C-alpha positions as CSV (number, residue, x, y, z in Angstrom):
1,M,81.2,89.5,81.6
2,S,81.3,89.8,84.8
3,I,83.9,91.9,87.3
4,K,84.6,89.2,89.1
5,T,86.0,87.3,85.8
6,S,87.2,90.8,84.3
7,L,89.3,91.0,88.0
8,V,90.4,87.9,87.1
9,A,91.1,88.6,83.7
10,G,92.8,91.4,84.3
11,S,95.1,89.7,86.8
12,A,96.2,87.0,84.3
13,L,97.3,89.6,81.8
14,A,99.4,91.2,84.6
15,V,101.2,88.0,85.3
16,A,101.4,87.3,81.1
17,L,103.0,90.8,80.8
18,A,105.1,90.2,84.0
19,I,106.3,87.2,82.5
20,G,106.4,89.2,79.3
21,L,108.9,91.6,80.5
22,G,110.7,88.8,82.5
23,S,112.0,87.1,79.2
24,A,112.6,90.3,77.4
25,A,115.0,90.5,80.6
26,Q,117.3,87.5,79.0
27,A,118.3,89.4,76.2
28,Q,119.1,92.3,78.2
29,D,120.4,93.5,81.4
30,M,117.4,94.5,83.5
31,S,117.7,96.3,87.2
32,Y,115.9,95.4,90.4
33,K,115.2,97.8,93.1
34,W,112.7,97.5,95.9
35,S,110.6,100.4,96.5
36,G,107.7,99.0,98.6
37,A,107.5,95.7,95.7
38,P,110.2,94.5,93.8
39,Q,110.5,96.9,90.8
40,F,112.2,95.9,87.6
41,S,113.5,98.3,85.2
42,N,115.7,98.4,81.9
43,D,116.4,101.6,80.0
44,D,113.2,103.3,79.6
45,T,111.0,100.1,80.6
46,S,109.7,99.3,84.2
47,F,107.6,97.4,85.6
48,K,106.2,97.0,88.8
49,F,104.0,95.0,91.3
50,R,101.6,97.2,93.7
51,G,98.7,96.3,96.1
52,R,97.2,97.5,99.2
53,I,95.3,96.5,102.5
54,L,92.8,98.6,104.1
55,F,90.8,97.1,107.5
56,D,88.7,99.2,109.5
57,F,86.4,99.0,112.9
58,V,83.4,101.6,112.3
59,S,81.2,102.1,115.5
60,Q,78.0,104.8,115.1
61,D,75.8,106.2,117.9
62,V,73.1,107.5,116.1
63,E,70.3,109.8,117.8
64,R,67.3,110.6,115.5
65,A,64.8,113.4,116.7
66,G,61.8,111.6,118.1
67,P,60.7,108.7,119.9
68,G,62.5,105.3,118.6
69,G,64.8,106.6,116.3
70,D,67.9,105.7,117.7
71,F,70.2,103.0,116.8
72,E,73.9,101.9,117.0
73,T,76.1,100.3,114.3
74,R,79.6,98.3,115.3
75,N,81.0,96.5,112.0
76,A,84.5,95.5,110.8
77,R,84.6,95.5,107.6
78,G,87.3,95.5,104.5
79,R,87.9,99.1,103.1
80,Q,90.0,98.2,100.1
81,A,92.0,94.6,99.3
82,F,93.6,95.6,95.8
83,L,96.4,94.5,93.5
84,G,97.7,95.5,90.9
85,V,100.8,96.3,88.5
86,E,102.3,99.1,86.5
87,G,105.1,100.4,84.0
88,K,106.1,102.0,81.7
89,L,106.7,100.3,77.8
90,N,109.3,102.8,76.8
91,N,109.3,106.7,77.4
92,Y,105.8,107.1,75.2
93,F,103.6,104.3,76.9
94,A,103.3,103.8,80.5
95,Y,100.0,102.0,82.2
96,K,98.6,101.1,85.7
97,L,95.5,98.9,86.6
98,E,94.8,97.9,89.7
99,G,91.6,96.4,91.5
100,G,90.4,94.2,94.1
101,A,87.6,94.3,96.5
102,V,86.3,97.8,98.3
103,N,84.0,98.6,101.1
104,G,82.8,95.3,102.7
105,G,83.2,93.1,99.7
106,S,81.9,94.7,96.6
107,W,84.9,94.2,93.2
108,G,85.6,96.9,91.2
109,W,88.5,98.6,89.4
110,D,90.5,101.7,90.7
111,D,93.4,102.8,88.8
112,A,92.9,101.2,84.6
113,V,94.8,103.8,83.0
114,L,96.8,103.6,79.4
115,E,99.1,107.2,79.3
116,Y,100.7,108.6,76.5
117,K,103.5,111.1,76.8
118,P,104.4,112.6,73.8
119,S,106.4,115.2,75.1
120,E,107.9,115.6,79.0
121,Q,105.3,118.2,80.0
122,V,102.0,116.3,78.0
123,S,99.7,113.7,79.0
124,I,97.4,111.4,77.4
125,L,95.7,109.4,79.6
126,V,92.7,106.9,78.7
127,G,91.1,104.7,81.2
128,N,89.6,105.2,84.5
129,V,90.7,108.2,85.9
130,K,90.0,111.2,87.9
131,V,90.6,114.7,87.2
132,A,89.8,117.5,89.8
133,G,89.9,117.7,93.6
134,L,92.9,118.0,95.8
135,E,91.7,115.5,98.1
136,N,90.3,113.4,96.0
137,L,93.8,113.3,93.5
138,T,95.8,112.6,96.8
139,S,95.4,108.8,97.0
140,T,93.5,107.2,99.7
141,R,96.8,105.7,101.1
142,F,98.2,108.8,101.7
143,T,95.0,110.8,102.4
144,T,95.2,112.4,106.0
145,F,92.1,110.9,106.7
146,M,90.4,107.9,106.3
147,D,87.6,109.3,104.2
148,R,87.3,112.2,102.2
149,G,84.0,113.2,103.8
150,P,80.9,114.6,101.4
151,Y,82.6,116.5,99.4
152,G,84.2,113.3,98.2
153,D,80.4,111.7,97.7
154,F,79.5,114.5,95.5
155,G,81.8,117.7,95.4
156,V,83.7,115.8,92.6
157,D,84.1,112.6,90.3
158,S,86.2,110.0,91.4
159,Y,87.7,107.7,88.6
160,L,85.4,107.5,85.5
161,L,86.2,106.1,82.2
162,G,87.4,108.5,79.5
163,A,90.3,110.6,78.3
164,V,91.9,113.4,80.3
165,G,94.7,115.5,78.8
166,K,97.4,117.4,81.1
167,Y,99.9,120.0,80.6
168,I,102.6,119.3,83.9
169,G,105.0,122.4,84.5
170,Y,107.3,122.6,87.1
171,N,105.0,124.1,89.5
172,Y,102.0,124.3,87.8
173,S,99.0,121.9,86.0
174,L,96.0,122.2,83.5
175,S,93.9,119.4,83.2
176,L,90.8,118.6,81.0
177,G,89.0,115.1,80.6
178,V,85.9,114.2,79.3
179,Q,84.6,111.2,80.3
180,G,81.1,108.8,80.8
181,A,80.7,107.1,84.1
182,S,82.8,104.7,85.9
183,L,84.5,101.4,84.4
184,N,82.5,99.5,87.3
185,S,79.0,100.5,85.9
186,T,77.0,98.5,83.2
187,D,75.6,99.8,80.6
188,V,73.0,102.6,79.8
189,A,69.8,100.0,79.3
190,N,67.2,101.7,77.1
191,A,64.8,100.2,74.4
192,S,65.6,102.8,71.4
193,A,69.1,102.5,69.7
194,D,69.9,105.6,70.6
195,S,70.6,105.1,73.8
196,K,73.3,107.2,75.9
197,E,75.7,107.1,79.2
198,R,76.2,110.7,81.3
199,L,78.8,112.8,80.0
200,T,81.4,115.2,82.2
201,V,83.7,117.6,81.0
202,T,86.0,118.8,83.6
203,A,88.9,121.6,83.9
204,R,91.6,121.7,85.6
205,G,94.2,124.1,86.8
206,H,96.4,124.6,89.9
207,Y,100.0,126.5,90.5
208,A,101.8,126.0,93.7
209,L,102.9,129.9,94.6
210,V,105.4,128.8,97.0
211,N,107.7,126.1,96.5
212,T,110.6,125.5,99.1
213,D,112.0,123.3,101.3
214,T,109.8,124.6,104.1
215,D,106.8,126.4,102.6
216,K,104.4,124.9,100.1
217,L,101.4,127.1,98.6
218,H,98.7,125.6,96.4
219,L,96.0,126.9,95.1
220,A,93.8,125.4,91.9
221,V,90.6,125.9,90.0
222,S,88.2,123.4,88.6
223,Y,84.8,123.4,86.9
224,R,82.3,120.5,85.3
225,Y,79.7,120.0,83.7
226,R,78.0,117.0,83.3
227,N,74.5,115.8,81.3
228,R,72.7,112.4,82.7
229,G,72.0,111.3,78.9
230,D,69.7,108.3,79.7
231,E,71.3,107.4,82.7
232,S,68.9,108.0,86.4
233,A,69.7,111.4,87.3
234,F,72.4,113.0,89.2
235,S,71.5,112.4,93.4
236,Y,73.9,114.4,95.4
237,T,73.5,112.4,99.1
238,G,76.6,112.4,101.0
239,R,78.4,110.4,104.2
240,T,79.1,111.2,107.7
241,N,83.3,110.6,107.1
242,T,82.7,107.4,106.3
243,A,83.1,105.2,103.8
244,Y,80.6,103.2,105.3
245,S,76.7,104.0,106.1
246,N,73.7,102.1,106.4
247,A,71.5,104.5,106.3
248,T,70.6,107.7,104.7
249,F,71.0,111.0,106.4
250,Y,70.8,113.8,103.7
251,T,69.7,113.2,100.5
252,T,68.2,115.5,97.6
253,G,67.3,112.1,95.9
254,A,67.4,112.5,92.0
255,I,67.1,115.3,90.9
256,G,69.6,116.7,88.6
257,N,69.1,116.0,84.4
258,R,72.4,118.4,84.3
259,D,74.8,120.5,86.6
260,K,77.9,122.9,86.7
261,T,80.7,122.9,89.1
262,L,82.6,126.1,90.1
263,A,85.4,124.5,92.6
264,V,88.4,125.9,94.4
265,E,91.1,124.5,96.3
266,G,93.8,125.6,98.9
267,A,97.1,124.5,100.9
268,W,100.0,125.7,102.6
269,V,102.5,123.3,104.4
270,H,105.0,124.7,106.6
271,G,107.5,122.1,107.9
272,P,104.6,119.6,109.9
273,L,102.1,122.0,110.1
274,S,99.8,122.6,107.0
275,V,95.8,123.7,106.7
276,Q,94.1,122.4,103.6
277,A,90.3,123.3,102.6
278,E,88.1,122.9,99.2
279,Y,84.3,124.6,98.3
280,S,82.1,122.9,95.8
281,S,79.5,125.5,94.4
282,I,76.9,122.9,92.5
283,D,74.4,124.5,89.8
284,V,71.7,121.9,89.4
285,T,69.1,122.1,86.6
286,R,66.0,120.0,88.1
287,V,64.3,117.2,86.0
288,G,60.8,118.0,85.3
289,G,62.1,121.9,85.4
290,A,59.5,125.0,86.4
291,N,56.9,122.7,86.7
292,I,58.8,120.7,90.0
293,G,60.5,124.2,91.0
294,G,63.3,126.5,90.7
295,D,67.0,125.1,89.8
296,P,68.8,124.7,93.0
297,K,72.3,124.9,93.9
298,I,74.1,122.9,96.1
299,K,76.6,123.5,98.2
300,V,79.4,121.1,100.0
301,G,83.4,122.3,101.3
302,Y,86.1,121.1,104.2
303,A,88.5,122.5,106.2
304,F,91.3,121.0,108.2
305,V,94.9,121.8,110.0
306,S,97.6,118.7,110.4
307,F,100.0,118.6,112.2
308,W,103.2,116.0,112.7
309,P,105.0,116.0,116.4
310,T,107.5,114.3,115.2
311,G,108.5,116.7,112.7
312,E,107.4,115.1,109.3
313,M,106.0,117.4,106.7
314,R,103.6,116.5,104.3
315,N,104.7,115.6,100.6
316,Y,103.7,118.2,98.0
317,D,104.0,117.0,94.2
318,A,104.3,120.6,93.4
319,A,103.9,119.9,89.1
320,A,100.9,117.4,90.0
321,G,98.8,119.9,92.6
322,E,99.0,116.9,94.3
323,F,100.1,115.1,97.9
324,K,102.1,111.7,97.9
325,R,103.7,109.6,100.5
326,P,104.9,110.5,103.5
327,K,108.7,110.2,104.4
328,I,109.0,109.2,107.9
329,L,112.4,110.7,109.3
330,N,112.8,107.5,112.2
331,P,111.2,104.1,111.1
332,V,110.6,101.7,112.9
333,T,112.8,99.2,110.7
334,A,115.6,101.9,111.2
335,G,115.5,101.5,115.2
336,G,113.2,104.9,114.9
337,F,109.5,105.2,116.7
338,G,107.8,106.0,113.4
339,G,105.8,109.3,112.3
340,V,102.7,110.7,114.4
341,E,100.0,113.2,112.8
342,L,97.5,115.0,114.2
343,A,94.4,116.6,112.5
344,L,91.4,118.3,113.3
345,R,88.9,118.5,110.0
346,Y,85.6,120.5,109.5
347,D,82.9,119.6,107.2
348,L,79.7,121.3,105.1
349,A,77.0,119.4,103.0
350,D,74.0,121.9,102.3
351,A,71.2,120.2,100.4
352,T,68.5,122.8,101.6
353,D,68.3,124.4,98.7
354,A,66.7,121.9,96.8
355,Y,63.4,121.9,99.4
356,K,63.6,125.6,98.9
357,T,62.8,125.5,95.1
358,L,60.4,123.3,95.4
359,R,57.0,125.0,94.3
360,T,55.1,122.5,96.2
361,K,57.5,121.5,99.6
362,P,56.4,118.1,101.5
363,A,55.8,117.8,104.8
364,T,59.2,116.4,105.5
365,S,62.7,116.3,103.7
366,Q,65.7,114.8,104.1
367,A,67.2,117.9,101.8
368,G,69.2,119.2,104.4
369,E,72.4,120.8,106.0
370,Y,75.4,118.3,107.3
371,T,78.0,119.6,109.9
372,G,81.1,117.6,110.8
373,W,83.9,117.8,113.3
374,T,86.3,114.9,113.0
375,A,89.5,114.4,114.6
376,G,92.1,112.4,113.7
377,L,95.3,110.4,114.8
378,N,97.9,108.6,112.3
379,Y,100.9,106.5,113.4
380,Y,103.3,105.9,111.0
381,P,105.5,102.6,111.9
382,T,107.3,103.3,108.3
383,S,106.2,105.3,105.4
384,Y,103.9,102.2,103.6
385,V,102.2,100.9,107.0
386,R,99.7,103.3,108.9
387,L,97.5,102.8,111.6
388,Q,94.4,104.9,112.1
389,A,92.4,106.6,114.3
390,N,88.9,108.9,113.7
391,Y,86.4,110.5,115.6
392,T,83.8,112.4,114.3
393,D,80.4,114.3,116.3
394,G,78.6,114.9,113.0
395,K,75.2,116.8,113.3
396,V,71.9,116.6,110.5
397,D,69.4,119.2,109.9
398,N,66.5,118.0,107.6
399,Y,63.0,119.2,107.2
400,G,60.2,118.1,109.0
401,S,59.3,116.0,112.4
402,N,61.8,113.2,113.7
403,M,64.3,114.2,110.8
404,D,67.3,115.3,112.6
405,F,70.5,113.2,113.4
406,D,72.8,113.2,115.7
407,L,75.9,111.4,115.0
408,K,79.0,109.8,117.1
409,Q,81.5,108.1,115.2
410,F,84.8,106.6,115.7
411,Q,86.6,104.3,113.2
412,L,90.3,102.8,113.4
413,R,92.1,101.5,110.2
414,A,95.2,99.5,109.8
415,Q,97.1,99.5,106.5
416,L,99.9,98.6,104.5
417,D,100.6,99.5,100.8
418,F,103.5,98.9,98.1
């Protein structure tokens, strides 16, 4: 079944579920409220439509060391156009299903999760799930910058298909996931009967040391083990703080047979001011072993500061260890101006060890280092509508002549979600 066919089938399933819930409502009193979209509930049963539309404009001006390597790009594109449903059948079982077009037209599933809650604090999730990373776990709808930079490309995993267990306290959580590839990935093709897809085991723990009305302090650590199985070797390739790229600026190529990642997270919120940072150190077991070279260590991280001159505060969920939808104090729907957020970010991705540990070093290599500064401006007319502008000044230092890049990048986004 193709991805587009499965999306149609999933949408049909969602409509059937809605009809079923509507029929059940005939026999019971079902309450209704508006929470960005219609939401229906009865006792411990609920149902809600959800979706998002994100339209981007991206402009890149790239200078390459040496003659004849400069280029410019201009693109208007659909970042995401998703539809879905979420709800719960009772106090024990819940679900979420959302998918659509992403990154200029490709189709796929994002959230596709069944959740079992044997108790108030314990959840077992099966489906396409994220496990670790503060910015990664925060929805794209609520991240401070338009995209997650190189840290989101290979510092953590996005949605993977598998099972995840969570224990959530008042201001802490523990998570453990055993997963394979994404739900959108094709099956592993292998002529032998014992072909295997990748295996990923990820653990995360977070603790909110401070959790008052005006101050939040978040700390977390995670560990990830990956084995590629019979899939392609792991490649550590990053983009330049955008989901768009028509060129590869820095990459190790497919070098990883297995890897182990230790990551740390931190965030501090003090009223309208906040600081956030994450860092991952990835120990790679190289394909080919000692015949090719030593095992490299890949490093990637970011840090940013955010400030709301209109007085809002980033909405930190101390139990989940994630940031949620900001509450706009004076939305235009109530006669106000809306909310404004200013932000500045630094990104680092260091893949140079993949080159340094080779036994025989080629004349050129893109296993280099990326550094970038991004300035961001977010305007929220309401809590469900956002306009964004990002400007990135980035630099890539690779090995060999004509392999370095200087990049100036400007991006705009119009976003609505419900």
